[in-house]
C-alpha positions as CSV (number, residue, x, y, z in Angstrom):
1,M,-43.3,-34.0,27.5
2,P,-39.8,-32.4,28.0
3,L,-39.2,-29.2,26.1
4,P,-36.4,-29.3,23.6
5,S,-33.3,-27.8,25.0
6,S,-32.2,-24.6,23.5
7,P,-28.7,-24.4,22.0
8,A,-26.0,-23.1,24.3
9,P,-25.2,-19.5,23.6
10,T,-22.0,-19.0,21.7
11,A,-19.3,-17.2,23.6
12,P,-18.4,-13.8,22.1
13,E,-15.1,-13.9,20.2
14,A,-12.3,-12.3,22.3
15,P,-11.2,-8.9,20.9
16,P,-7.8,-9.1,19.2
17,T,-4.7,-7.7,20.8
18,L,-1.2,-6.8,19.6
19,W,-0.1,-10.4,20.2
20,T,-3.0,-12.1,18.3
21,P,-1.3,-12.1,14.9
22,F,1.5,-14.2,16.5
23,T,-1.0,-17.0,17.1
24,Y,-1.0,-17.6,13.3
25,A,2.1,-19.8,12.6
26,M,2.8,-18.6,9.1
27,F,2.6,-14.9,10.1
28,R,4.9,-15.6,13.1
29,A,7.5,-17.4,10.9
30,I,7.4,-14.7,8.2
31,W,7.6,-11.9,10.8
32,I,10.7,-13.4,12.4
33,A,12.3,-13.9,8.9
34,S,11.5,-10.3,8.1
35,V,13.2,-9.0,11.3
36,V,16.4,-11.0,10.3
37,S,16.2,-9.9,6.7
38,N,15.6,-6.2,7.6
39,I,18.6,-6.3,10.0
40,G,20.7,-7.6,7.2
41,T,19.4,-4.8,4.9
42,W,20.4,-2.1,7.4
43,M,23.8,-3.8,7.9
44,Q,24.2,-3.8,4.1
45,N,23.4,-0.1,3.9
46,V,26.0,0.9,6.5
47,A,28.7,-1.4,5.0
48,G,28.0,-0.2,1.4
49,V,28.3,3.5,2.3
50,W,31.4,2.8,4.3
51,L,33.1,0.8,1.6
52,V,32.4,3.4,-1.1
53,T,33.8,6.0,1.3
54,T,37.1,4.1,1.6
55,L,37.3,3.3,-2.1
56,T,36.9,6.9,-3.4
57,S,37.4,10.5,-2.4
58,S,34.4,11.6,-4.4
59,A,31.5,12.9,-2.3
60,L,29.2,12.5,-5.3
61,L,29.8,8.7,-5.5
62,V,29.1,8.4,-1.7
63,A,25.9,10.5,-2.1
64,L,24.8,8.3,-5.1
65,M,24.6,5.3,-2.8
66,Q,21.2,6.7,-1.5
67,T,20.1,7.3,-5.1
68,A,21.1,3.7,-6.1
69,T,18.9,2.4,-3.2
70,S,15.8,4.6,-3.7
71,L,15.7,5.2,-7.5
72,P,14.5,1.6,-8.3
73,A,11.5,2.2,-6.0
74,F,10.5,5.2,-8.1
75,L,11.0,3.4,-11.4
76,L,9.5,0.0,-10.5
77,S,7.0,0.5,-7.7
78,M,3.9,0.5,-9.9
79,P,5.1,-2.2,-12.4
80,A,6.0,-4.4,-9.4
81,G,2.5,-4.0,-8.0
82,A,1.0,-5.0,-11.3
83,M,3.2,-8.1,-11.4
84,A,2.2,-9.0,-7.9
85,D,-1.5,-8.9,-8.9
86,L,-0.9,-10.9,-12.1
87,I,1.3,-13.7,-11.0
88,D,1.6,-16.0,-8.0
89,R,2.9,-13.8,-5.1
90,R,4.7,-16.7,-3.4
91,R,6.7,-17.4,-6.5
92,L,7.5,-13.7,-7.0
93,L,8.7,-13.5,-3.4
94,L,10.9,-16.6,-3.9
95,L,12.3,-15.0,-7.1
96,T,13.2,-11.7,-5.4
97,Q,14.7,-13.3,-2.3
98,A,16.9,-15.6,-4.4
99,F,17.9,-12.7,-6.7
100,M,18.9,-10.4,-3.8
101,A,20.8,-13.3,-2.1
102,V,22.8,-13.9,-5.2
103,V,23.6,-10.2,-5.6
104,A,24.7,-9.8,-2.0
105,L,26.8,-13.0,-2.2
106,L,28.6,-11.8,-5.3
107,L,29.3,-8.4,-3.8
108,G,30.6,-10.1,-0.6
109,V,32.9,-12.4,-2.5
110,L,34.3,-9.7,-4.7
111,T,34.8,-7.4,-1.7
112,L,36.8,-10.1,0.2
113,L,38.9,-10.8,-2.9
114,G,39.6,-7.0,-3.3
115,E,38.1,-7.0,-6.8
116,I,35.4,-4.4,-6.2
117,S,35.5,-0.7,-7.1
118,A,33.3,2.2,-5.9
119,L,31.3,2.0,-9.2
120,G,31.0,-1.7,-8.7
121,V,29.5,-1.2,-5.2
122,L,27.0,1.3,-6.7
123,A,26.0,-1.2,-9.4
124,F,25.4,-4.0,-7.0
125,T,23.5,-1.6,-4.7
126,F,21.3,-0.6,-7.6
127,L,20.6,-4.3,-8.3
128,L,19.7,-4.9,-4.7
129,G,17.4,-1.8,-5.0
130,I,15.7,-3.4,-8.0
131,G,15.0,-6.6,-6.0
132,A,13.7,-4.6,-3.0
133,A,11.5,-2.5,-5.2
134,I,9.9,-5.6,-6.8
135,N,9.7,-7.3,-3.4
136,A,8.2,-4.5,-1.4
137,P,4.5,-4.3,-2.6
138,V,4.3,-8.1,-2.6
139,W,5.6,-8.3,0.9
140,Q,3.2,-5.7,2.1
141,T,0.1,-7.5,0.7
142,V,1.2,-11.0,2.0
143,T,0.0,-10.0,5.5
144,V,-3.6,-9.9,4.3
145,E,-3.4,-13.6,3.4
146,L,-1.8,-14.7,6.7
147,V,-4.2,-13.2,9.3
148,P,-8.0,-12.6,9.4
149,R,-9.3,-9.1,8.6
150,R,-10.1,-8.3,12.2
151,V,-6.5,-8.5,13.3
152,L,-4.9,-7.0,10.2
153,G,-4.3,-3.6,11.9
154,F,-2.3,-5.3,14.7
155,A,-0.3,-7.3,12.1
156,I,0.7,-4.2,10.2
157,T,1.7,-2.6,13.4
158,L,4.0,-5.5,14.2
159,N,5.5,-5.2,10.7
160,G,6.3,-1.6,11.7
161,V,7.9,-2.9,14.9
162,S,10.0,-5.2,12.8
163,N,11.4,-2.3,10.7
164,N,12.2,-0.3,13.8
165,I,14.0,-3.2,15.5
166,A,16.1,-3.7,12.4
167,R,16.8,0.1,12.2
168,A,18.1,0.0,15.8
169,L,20.1,-3.2,15.6
170,G,21.3,-3.4,12.0
171,P,23.7,-0.4,11.8
172,A,25.2,-1.3,15.2
173,I,25.9,-5.0,14.2
174,G,27.1,-3.9,10.7
175,G,29.5,-1.4,12.2
176,A,30.9,-3.9,14.6
177,I,31.6,-6.5,11.8
178,I,33.2,-3.7,9.7
179,A,35.4,-2.7,12.6
180,Y,36.6,-6.2,13.4
181,Y,36.5,-7.9,10.0
182,S,35.5,-6.4,6.6
183,P,32.4,-5.0,4.8
184,G,32.6,-8.2,2.7
185,W,31.5,-10.3,5.6
186,V,28.5,-8.0,6.2
187,F,27.4,-8.6,2.6
188,L,27.7,-12.3,3.1
189,V,25.6,-12.2,6.3
190,N,23.0,-10.2,4.3
191,A,23.0,-12.9,1.7
192,V,22.3,-15.6,4.3
193,S,19.4,-13.5,5.7
194,F,17.8,-13.5,2.3
195,L,18.1,-17.3,2.1
196,G,16.4,-17.6,5.5
197,T,13.4,-15.6,4.2
198,F,13.5,-17.8,1.0
199,A,13.2,-20.9,3.2
200,V,10.2,-19.6,5.2
201,V,8.3,-18.4,2.1
202,Y,9.1,-21.8,0.4
203,A,7.4,-23.6,3.3
204,W,4.3,-21.4,2.9
205,K,1.5,-23.5,1.3
206,R,-0.4,-20.8,-0.4
207,E,-3.7,-21.7,-2.0
208,A,-3.7,-21.5,-5.7
209,E,-5.9,-18.8,-7.2
210,V,-8.3,-19.8,-9.9
211,S,-9.5,-17.2,-12.4
212,S,-12.4,-17.9,-14.7
213,G,-11.9,-14.9,-16.9
214,P,-9.3,-13.7,-19.4
215,M,-5.9,-12.8,-18.1
216,E,-5.0,-9.1,-17.8
217,N,-2.0,-7.8,-19.8
218,F,0.7,-5.9,-18.0
219,V,-0.2,-2.4,-19.4
220,G,-3.9,-3.0,-18.8
221,A,-3.2,-4.0,-15.2
222,L,-1.3,-0.7,-14.6
223,R,-4.2,1.3,-16.0
224,A,-6.7,-0.7,-14.0
225,G,-4.7,0.1,-10.8
226,L,-4.6,3.8,-11.5
227,R,-8.2,3.9,-12.4
228,Y,-9.2,2.1,-9.2
229,V,-7.5,4.7,-7.1
230,Q,-9.0,7.6,-9.2
231,Y,-12.5,6.4,-8.5
232,S,-12.0,5.3,-4.9
233,P,-12.5,8.3,-2.6
234,A,-11.3,6.4,0.5
235,I,-8.0,5.5,-1.1
236,Y,-7.5,8.9,-2.8
237,A,-8.0,10.5,0.6
238,V,-5.3,8.4,2.2
239,L,-2.8,9.2,-0.6
240,V,-3.4,12.9,-0.2
241,R,-2.9,12.7,3.5
242,T,0.1,10.4,3.2
243,F,1.9,12.8,0.8
244,A,1.2,15.8,3.1
245,F,2.5,14.0,6.2
246,A,5.6,12.5,4.5
247,F,6.4,15.9,2.9
248,G,6.4,17.6,6.3
249,A,7.9,14.7,8.3
250,S,10.8,14.5,5.8
251,A,12.4,17.6,7.5
252,M,13.0,15.6,10.7
253,W,14.7,12.8,8.8
254,G,16.7,15.0,6.5
255,L,17.7,17.8,8.9
256,L,18.2,15.9,12.2
257,S,21.9,15.3,11.5
258,V,22.3,19.0,10.5
259,V,20.6,20.1,13.8
260,T,23.0,17.9,15.8
261,A,26.2,19.0,14.1
262,R,25.6,22.7,13.2
263,R,23.1,24.0,15.7
264,L,23.9,21.9,18.8
265,H,27.6,21.4,17.8
266,L,27.5,17.7,18.9
267,S,29.1,14.6,17.4
268,S,27.7,11.7,15.3
269,D,27.4,9.6,18.5
270,T,24.7,12.0,19.7
271,Y,23.0,11.8,16.3
272,G,22.9,8.0,16.7
273,V,21.5,8.3,20.2
274,L,18.7,10.6,18.9
275,L,17.8,8.0,16.3
276,S,17.8,5.3,19.0
277,W,15.3,7.3,21.0
278,L,13.2,7.6,17.9
279,G,13.3,3.8,17.4
280,A,12.4,3.2,21.0
281,G,9.4,5.5,20.7
282,A,8.2,3.6,17.6
283,I,8.4,0.3,19.4
284,T,6.7,1.7,22.5
285,G,4.0,3.1,20.1
286,A,3.2,-0.4,19.0
287,F,2.5,-1.5,22.5
288,L,0.4,1.6,23.2
289,M,-1.7,1.0,20.1
290,G,-2.1,-2.6,21.2
291,R,-3.5,-1.4,24.5
292,A,-5.6,1.3,23.0
293,G,-7.3,-1.2,20.6
294,N,-10.1,0.5,18.7
295,Q,-10.6,3.4,21.1
296,L,-9.1,5.8,18.5
297,T,-10.1,5.7,14.8
298,Y,-7.3,5.8,12.2
299,N,-8.3,9.3,11.2
300,Q,-7.8,10.4,14.9
301,R,-4.5,8.7,15.0
302,V,-3.2,10.5,12.0
303,L,-4.4,13.8,13.4
304,I,-2.6,13.2,16.7
305,G,0.6,12.0,14.8
306,S,0.6,15.1,12.6
307,A,0.1,17.4,15.6
308,V,3.0,15.7,17.4
309,F,5.2,16.4,14.4
310,V,4.3,20.1,14.6
311,G,5.9,20.1,18.0
312,T,8.9,18.0,16.8
313,N,9.9,20.5,14.2
314,V,9.4,23.5,16.6
315,A,11.6,21.7,19.1
316,L,14.3,20.9,16.6
317,A,14.3,24.6,15.6
318,L,14.3,26.2,19.1
319,V,15.4,23.8,21.8
320,S,19.0,24.2,22.6
321,S,19.5,21.2,25.0
322,V,19.9,17.8,23.6
323,Y,18.5,16.3,26.8
324,W,15.1,17.9,26.0
325,L,15.3,16.5,22.4
326,Y,15.6,12.9,23.6
327,P,12.0,12.8,24.8
328,V,10.9,14.8,21.8
329,M,12.4,12.1,19.5
330,F,10.8,9.4,21.7
331,F,7.3,10.9,21.2
332,S,8.1,11.5,17.5
333,G,8.8,7.7,17.2
334,I,5.4,7.0,18.7
335,A,3.7,9.4,16.3
336,W,5.6,8.1,13.3
337,L,4.5,4.5,13.9
338,M,1.0,5.4,14.8
339,T,0.5,7.5,11.7
340,M,2.2,5.2,9.1
341,T,0.4,2.1,10.3
342,S,-2.9,4.0,10.2
343,F,-2.2,4.9,6.5
344,S,-1.1,1.4,5.6
345,T,-3.9,-0.4,7.4
346,T,-6.6,1.9,5.9
347,V,-5.3,1.3,2.4
348,Q,-5.3,-2.5,2.8
349,L,-8.7,-2.7,4.4
350,H,-10.4,-0.7,1.6
351,V,-8.9,-2.7,-1.3
352,P,-10.1,-6.0,-2.7
353,K,-7.5,-8.7,-3.4
354,W,-7.5,-8.4,-7.3
355,V,-6.0,-4.9,-7.2
356,Q,-4.3,-4.9,-3.8
357,A,-0.6,-4.9,-4.7
358,R,-1.1,-2.2,-7.3
359,V,-2.8,0.1,-4.8
360,V,-0.2,-0.6,-2.1
361,S,2.6,0.1,-4.6
362,L,1.0,3.4,-5.5
363,Y,0.7,4.2,-1.8
364,M,4.4,3.4,-1.3
365,L,5.3,5.5,-4.3
366,V,3.4,8.5,-3.0
367,F,5.0,8.1,0.4
368,Q,8.5,8.0,-1.0
369,A,7.8,10.9,-3.3
370,G,6.7,13.0,-0.3
371,L,9.8,12.1,1.6
372,S,12.2,12.8,-1.3
373,F,10.5,16.0,-2.5
374,G,10.1,17.3,1.0
375,S,13.8,16.6,1.9
376,M,14.8,18.6,-1.2
377,V,12.5,21.5,-0.5
378,W,13.3,21.9,3.2
379,G,17.0,21.4,2.6
380,E,17.0,24.1,-0.1
381,L,15.0,26.4,2.2
382,A,17.5,25.8,5.0
383,D,20.4,26.7,2.7
384,R,18.7,29.9,1.4
385,T,17.5,31.1,4.8
386,S,18.4,29.4,8.0
387,L,17.9,26.0,9.6
388,E,15.5,27.4,12.1
389,T,13.4,29.1,9.4
390,A,13.1,25.8,7.5
391,L,12.1,23.8,10.5
392,L,9.5,26.4,11.6
393,A,8.1,26.5,8.0
394,T,7.8,22.7,8.2
395,A,5.9,23.0,11.5
396,A,3.5,25.4,9.8
397,W,3.0,23.0,6.9
398,M,2.2,20.2,9.4
399,L,-0.2,22.4,11.2
400,L,-2.0,23.4,8.0
401,S,-2.1,19.7,6.9
402,L,-4.4,19.0,9.8
403,L,-7.1,20.8,7.8
404,L,-7.0,18.1,5.1
405,A,-9.0,16.0,7.4
406,I,-12.0,18.1,6.4
407,P,-12.1,17.5,2.6
408,Y,-10.2,14.2,2.8
409,P,-11.3,12.3,5.9
410,M,-10.0,8.7,6.4
411,R,-13.0,6.5,6.2
412,S,-13.6,3.5,8.4
413,A,-13.5,0.1,6.8
414,E,-15.7,-1.4,9.5
415,G,-18.2,-3.8,8.0
416,L,-16.9,-3.6,4.4
417,N,-17.4,-6.9,2.6
418,L,-14.9,-7.0,-0.3
419,E,-15.3,-10.6,-1.1
420,P,-16.2,-11.3,-4.8
421,A,-19.9,-11.2,-5.5
422,D,-21.7,-14.5,-6.3
423,H,-21.5,-15.7,-9.8
424,W,-24.3,-14.6,-12.2
425,P,-25.6,-16.3,-15.3
426,A,-23.4,-15.6,-18.4
427,P,-25.2,-13.8,-21.2
428,A,-26.8,-15.9,-23.9
429,V,-24.5,-15.7,-26.9
430,P,-25.4,-17.5,-30.1
431,G,-22.6,-19.3,-32.0
432,P,-19.0,-19.6,-30.9
433,D,-17.5,-17.8,-27.9
434,I,-16.6,-14.1,-28.3
435,D,-13.0,-13.2,-28.6
436,P,-11.8,-11.4,-25.5
437,D,-10.2,-8.7,-27.7
438,D,-13.5,-7.9,-29.5
439,G,-14.9,-4.6,-28.6
440,P,-15.9,-2.0,-27.6
441,V,-18.8,-3.2,-25.5
442,V,-21.8,-1.0,-24.5
443,V,-24.1,-2.2,-21.7
444,M,-27.5,-0.7,-21.1
445,V,-29.8,-1.3,-18.1
446,E,-33.4,0.0,-18.3
447,Y,-35.3,1.0,-15.2
448,E,-38.8,2.2,-14.6
449,V,-38.7,4.8,-11.8
450,A,-41.5,7.1,-10.6
451,V,-40.8,10.7,-11.3
452,A,-41.1,11.5,-7.5
453,D,-38.3,9.0,-6.8
454,Q,-35.9,10.1,-9.5
455,P,-33.8,12.6,-7.3
456,A,-33.1,9.8,-4.9
457,F,-32.5,7.4,-7.7
458,R,-30.0,9.7,-9.4
459,E,-28.1,10.0,-6.1
460,A,-27.9,6.2,-5.7
461,A,-27.1,5.8,-9.4
462,A,-24.1,8.2,-9.1
463,Q,-22.5,5.8,-6.7
464,L,-23.1,2.9,-9.1
465,T,-21.6,4.9,-12.0
466,R,-18.4,5.5,-9.9
467,L,-18.2,1.8,-9.4
468,R,-18.6,1.1,-13.1
469,L,-15.7,3.6,-13.9
470,R,-13.6,2.2,-11.1
471,D,-13.9,-1.4,-12.3
472,G,-13.1,-0.8,-16.0
473,S,-15.6,1.3,-17.8
474,L,-14.3,4.1,-20.0
475,R,-17.6,6.0,-19.8
476,A,-20.8,5.6,-17.8
477,G,-23.9,7.6,-17.0
478,V,-27.7,7.7,-16.7
479,F,-30.2,9.1,-19.3
480,T,-34.0,9.7,-19.2
481,D,-36.3,8.9,-22.1
482,I,-37.8,12.3,-23.0
483,A,-40.9,10.6,-24.5
484,R,-41.4,8.5,-21.4
485,P,-39.9,10.2,-18.4
486,T,-40.3,7.2,-16.1
487,R,-37.9,5.1,-18.2
488,I,-34.3,5.7,-17.2
489,T,-31.4,3.9,-18.9
490,E,-28.0,3.4,-17.3
491,F,-25.1,2.8,-19.7
492,F,-21.5,2.0,-19.4
493,Y,-18.8,1.6,-22.1
494,V,-16.0,-0.9,-21.9
495,A,-13.0,-1.3,-24.3
496,T,-13.1,-5.0,-24.9
497,W,-15.2,-8.1,-24.1
498,G,-12.4,-9.5,-22.0
499,E,-12.3,-6.3,-19.9
500,H,-16.1,-6.5,-19.5
501,Q,-15.7,-10.1,-18.2
502,R,-13.0,-8.9,-15.7
503,Q,-15.3,-6.0,-14.7
504,Q,-17.9,-8.5,-13.7
505,Q,-15.4,-10.5,-11.6
506,R,-14.2,-7.4,-9.8
507,F,-17.7,-6.7,-8.4
508,T,-17.7,-7.2,-4.7
509,K,-20.5,-7.9,-2.2
510,E,-20.2,-4.4,-1.0
511,D,-20.8,-3.2,-4.6
512,Q,-23.9,-5.5,-4.7
513,A,-25.4,-3.5,-1.9
514,V,-24.9,-0.3,-3.9
515,E,-26.6,-1.9,-6.9
516,A,-29.4,-3.1,-4.7
517,R,-30.1,0.5,-3.5
518,V,-30.5,1.5,-7.2
519,R,-32.8,-1.4,-8.1
520,Q,-35.1,-0.7,-5.2
521,F,-36.5,2.3,-7.1
522,H,-37.4,0.0,-10.1
523,T,-41.2,-0.2,-10.2
524,A,-41.9,-2.6,-13.1
525,P,-43.0,-6.2,-12.3
526,E,-40.2,-7.6,-14.4
527,P,-36.5,-7.0,-13.5
528,P,-34.5,-4.3,-15.2
529,R,-33.7,-5.1,-18.8
530,V,-30.0,-5.5,-19.6
531,T,-28.8,-5.3,-23.1
532,R,-25.2,-5.7,-24.3
533,F,-23.9,-4.4,-27.6
534,L,-20.6,-5.5,-29.2
535,A,-19.0,-3.6,-32.0
536,F,-18.4,-5.9,-35.0
537,P,-17.5,-9.1,-33.2
538,K,-15.0,-11.2,-35.2
539,S,-16.4,-14.5,-33.9
540,L,-20.1,-13.9,-34.5
541,N,-21.9,-13.7,-37.8
542,V,-25.3,-13.0,-36.2
543,E,-26.8,-10.1,-34.4
544,M,-26.4,-10.3,-30.6
545,T,-29.8,-10.3,-28.8
546,P,-30.6,-8.5,-25.6
547,T,-29.9,-10.4,-22.4
548,Y,-32.4,-10.3,-19.5
549,E,-31.2,-10.8,-16.0
550,T,-33.2,-11.4,-12.8
551,G,-30.4,-11.6,-10.3
552,E,-28.8,-8.8,-8.3
553,G,-25.3,-9.5,-9.4
554,P,-23.3,-7.0,-11.4
555,Q,-24.1,-6.5,-15.1
């Protein structure tokens, strides 16, 4: 009798490379569109500043162009993230791209007609900044939906390459159009670039998301995003490290032109060449990271990048030959891309989809705050002391920031399963449905735990308490029955019934593993007893009864 043939072994999946994200058609199309749109944005920045310079003699109005670009990001970053998590991201992208196209078109037409003033350019620039501020967190989180989790790091690296290609080409193309034609034509080209992105996003057939729970309101969504970060050590660590790095790295961005003009006594052409070396380094860094693969952890990459910037600031302070600064800027570009993509990838790999845009927007806000505050501090220090002193102080800051890796290590996301947990039975509720606005709600879970196991139980329960607070609880904790020490009650307090329903939907499979570690200490033959209490429900005229659950899903 012939033996049954064994199934052929499955070939191991090839490890991803830098080019793997391009095998996904929608990512490839959106990446190309983003390169074109980013080039248009850099062209717009150059043309806007140049136009204001020709329309007014006020240095203040010229300086306010940077404010008009960056201020909306400070004001709208978190609200934009909340919007991106509450409404369809594809529609929001279409809205922002169309809005920015119309604004750029109007600015271009008015400029060509000679009907624009310096204040008018500032106003249109501020409107474009609003569109960009709303667009940014959505655009950052779209990548997660276009490629699998295993290639996300390479996809984010390619997004960084897109920005650096645009930084290298945009100003040059914009300057050429200004020289031969008019800033108005630059604005019109930028409008067309937005329309190209609109067409690509319109062609994206995004799967509609179905939510079985009550919709979050806007203010509640903002609070939920901040609460998630507060009780997520992995995200909190990235934000601390991001601010420290951006605060120190801002000196290079803010003082490089001063080093070129005042210390080296060279022209703006040299400044442009130094920036080109920086951009070339960033693009090279992407290829180096692609070849390195997973040989370096994200924590190690950030440490290396920060160490390189120590040398960058020392070189800018002490090196007197620009020919030595060219390779310095090249390696600084590598370090910049390596560090920033490590931060961004770590954030996105540690965050479930329901809160992703809010956390990404907070990360972007912290990064911008570090750059802005750092530029102000180092610039003021340079004015009060000397340029060399400010740059050396920055190098010292970057050196000390390496120590942050001890209390705030960047954790690996390898093996994290952030998919929503399986559905669990709804609590038995007599009478009509409960109004989502009824509340507050108190949930109690009773365990039987041997006294000898209670230290280990408390340690495991502390992790579960953090998850309760992260996902919506206002208070949570664990108590022991003084009359029966083996009986331990976990409680958590939620503002409304609707928020409790959302809290259940936010529970991931990774969270289920934490809950399972707590339940393994339960010694009674029946499962832990779960009781929900609701304060004066409007829709119920009877007392709510305890709910008993046997599954391992969230309570």
